[in-house]
N, C-alpha and C positions, 0 to 999 in steps of 0.2 A: 701079786705084787711083791716086789722087793723091799726088803725092811732091813736096814743097817742101822744098828744102833751102837754108838760109840760113847764109851765112857767118858770121854773127853768134853762131851756136850755141855753135861751137867756142870763143868766149872766154866764154860763159855758162855751159855745162854740162861737167861731167866725163865724159870718154869712157869711164871704167872703172867706171860705176856701174850695169851690166847684172846681171841675174838669170837663172840658167839656167832655161830653160822646163821645168816639170814638170806633173804631173797635178794638178786642183783637189784641194784638202783642204776639209773641211766640219766641222772640230772645233767644238764647242760654244762654247770660250773663244776661238775664233779671230775676228778683225775681218773675215774674208772675209764678204762681203755676198752672198746668192744670193736667187733668187725662186722658190721651190717651185711647181709640180713641174718646170719647164722646166730650170731652171738646177742643180738638184740633181745631173744626170746629164751637164751640159756638160764638155767637155775643154777646158780652157785658160781665158784670161779676160784680165783688164787688171789689173795692178798699178799703183796709184796712188802714186808715191813722194812723199815730204816735200818742201815747195818750198824749194830752196836760196835763201839770201841773204835769206829773210824775216825781217822784225823782229817778227813774231808767230806764235803757234802756229797752223798750218795744219792740224791734226788733225781738228776738226769740218768744216771746209771740205771736206776730202778724203773723210771719211765720207759727207758730203751729195752730193758728186759721186758717189761710188761707188752710193748709193741710186739717184741719178737714172738713172745707167747700167743699173743693174738693172731699173728700172722699164720701160726700153726695151728690156729682154730681151736686153742685152749683160753678161755677167758680169763683175763688177770687185770689187777689195777694197783692203784699206790694210795688211794683215797682212803683214810683211815675211817670215814665216815660211811664208805660203801658197804656192800653187803656180799659175802663170800663164803664158801664151804670148805675152804683150806687156807694155810697161811705159809709162806715161804719166810722163814726166819733166818738171820746170818748174824755173824759176830765176827770180828777180827781178832785173830791171835796175837797176843801183844807181843810175843818173843819171837816172832817169825819174820820180822823186818830183815830183809837180806842185803840192805844198803844198796840196792839196785833200782829202787823204786817198786817193789812188789812186796804183799804181804799175802799170808794163808787167811782166806775167809771160810768160814764153817758155814754150812747150810744146812737147814734142816725143814723138810716138808711136812707139815702136820695136817692130820684130818680133823674134822670137825668136833670129834669127841677127845682130841688131844695126842691120838696115837700117831707114833711116829712112821711116816710112810717111806722116807728116805733120809739120808744124812751123808754128807760128803764135805770134802775141802777141796779148794782150788786155789792156786796162787794169782792174785789179782793185782793190777797197778793200784799203788796206793793213792793216787790222786783220782780214780775213777773217772777219768776224762774219755769221753765216749768218741772224741776225734781220733783216738789213738787206735791202731788196727789190733794191738794186744787186748784192749778192752772189748772191743768186738769179739775177738776170738773167744773170750772168757764167756760174753753174753750168749754167743752161740753153743758153747758147751753146755751152759746151764739150762738153755732151752732144749736141747736135745735130751737131756736128762729127764727134765719135769715132763716132755712130752711122751718119753717112753713109759713113764711111770703113770701118768693121768690117763692115757689111752685117748681113742678118738672120741671127739665130741657129737653127740646124737642130738636130733631135736627133741623139745619136749614132748610129753606123752600126749597123743591124740586119739580121739576116738574113731574107731573104723565104722564106717555105714553101710550096711547091706545095700544091695541093689534094691531099686524098688520093684516090687511085686505087682503085676497088674491082671486082672481077671477081665476077659472079654467074652461074655456069653455069646452064643450064635444071636446074629441082629433079628428082630422083630420084623417081619416084613408085611406089606399090603401091595399085592399085585405081583410079587415075586415068588418064587417057589422054594427057595432056599437063601436064607441069610448066613449060611454058613462062610462062604468065601469072603465077604464084607469083613468079617469078625477076623478070620485068618490073615488078610490082607494087613488089618491094622495091628496085629499080633507080630507080623514080620517087620513092621515099621519099627515098633517098638524094641523088638530085640536088637536092630541096628542101632538104636540109643543105649544101650545098655542096660534096658528094664527085661525082667524075667516074666514069662506067663505063669498064672497060678491059679489055685482055685478060690473062689469068691470068700471063703472062710479064713484064709491065711494072707490073702492079698491087701496091699496098702490101699489100692482104690479098685474100683469096679467100672467098666465101660460100658454102658447099655447103649445099644445101637438100634435106632428104627429108621426103615427105608419103605418109602410109600412112592406110588405112581398116582399122578393126577393128570386125565387126558385133558388137552388143551389144543385150540386151533390157532394157527400162525399163518397167515399168508394163504388162507383157504386151503391149508394142508392140516391134516390131524397128527399132532405130535404128543408126545408125553412129558410131563414136568418130573424129574425124579428128585425126591427131598429126602436127605439123609439127615439124621439127627444123632450127635455123640454126646451122651451125657455122663460126665465123671462123678461117680460118687466114693467118699472115703469110707474106711471100714467102719465107721459109727453111723454111716447113712446119711451124712451131710453132703448137700448137692455142691459141689466145687465150680460148676459152670458146665455150659453147654455149647456144643459148636455145631452150626447149622449150615448145609450145603444145598443148594438148589442148581439144578441143570437141565436145560430142555434138550431133549433129544428125539430122534425118529422111533417110530413104533417098533422098528427092527430091534432097537435096544431092549426092548422087553422080552422078545423072543431069544436074544442072545442070553438073557438071565445075568445076574450080579457077577458071575465069574469073570465076564469079559470087561466089566468096568470097574471092578474091586480095587485093583491095584491102583488105577489112576485117583479114584476117590479118596482111598486111604492115605495115598501119598500127599495128596493136596492138602488133607485135614490134620496129618500127623503131628506137624510142628505145634500147633494150635491145641491139639489134644493133650500132646506131652506137657506142654506148659500147665495145664489145668492138673494133670496127674501129679507133677512136682509139688503142687500145694499139699498133698497129703505127706503127714509124718513118717519119714523113714525110720527103720529100725536100727538101733546101735547094737552092733554085735560083738565088738572086741575092744581091747585098749592096747596101744602100743606100749613097749617097754621104753624105759627112760635110759638114757647114757649114763654109766656108771664108771668109777675108777677101775682100770684094769687090774683084775686079782692075778 
């Protein structure tokens, strides 16, 4: 951070004009200017105080300066009832009127503890008329300097959530020799949805699978009805829900085993089972850092 402390500031500005830093307010009737969606959730910002010793009203000038800062993603406002984490103070130097409509304005950017982050002066049109190109040039110069000091604005802190970890033990079967293909097929479906396989002791949810065959007759032919049940349980043992599948197939399906039908069965049930898994509470692993003034 660049810090310039000028001795002349003591004579030009009042030391006791600070405002305590609080949280941003976004009242509809407030003069606080924000740039949604980024600034709506920002914490802090810059209060632009009236220009001291000015012969003309600086309201329009300060409003335009606030808009210019907001366009550069630096929260700023002119509402004294707003909530800010920094102040931009200013005062006109009485003896600097040059007879051509300009006066030196001293600016001081203060942090929440009153520390001076930057101090500078710039000749400014005496009438502060924002319709003049000279006034806009001054606003642009102040904006560029403040943005350089303030640094980029980052989103507020957010909690990072770890991926869901799901355990899928081998399926328990009746009529099939090996239930492993069914469990592995569902694990592949979950991996494609950003969920990680894991052990039952560390998983957010466990999926218990049962597959059974029941002989049936249809149209004089012997067929089988394949039933698959997916039961989702959280780490506390609470049953979050069950997805049932039934399908009638020829006897040859039994000979082929679960390996042949597992991808189709898992693919058909994956969305519904995943919705149940998401009911389990995910683990919070980290916290993102907040944006700060550039040092």
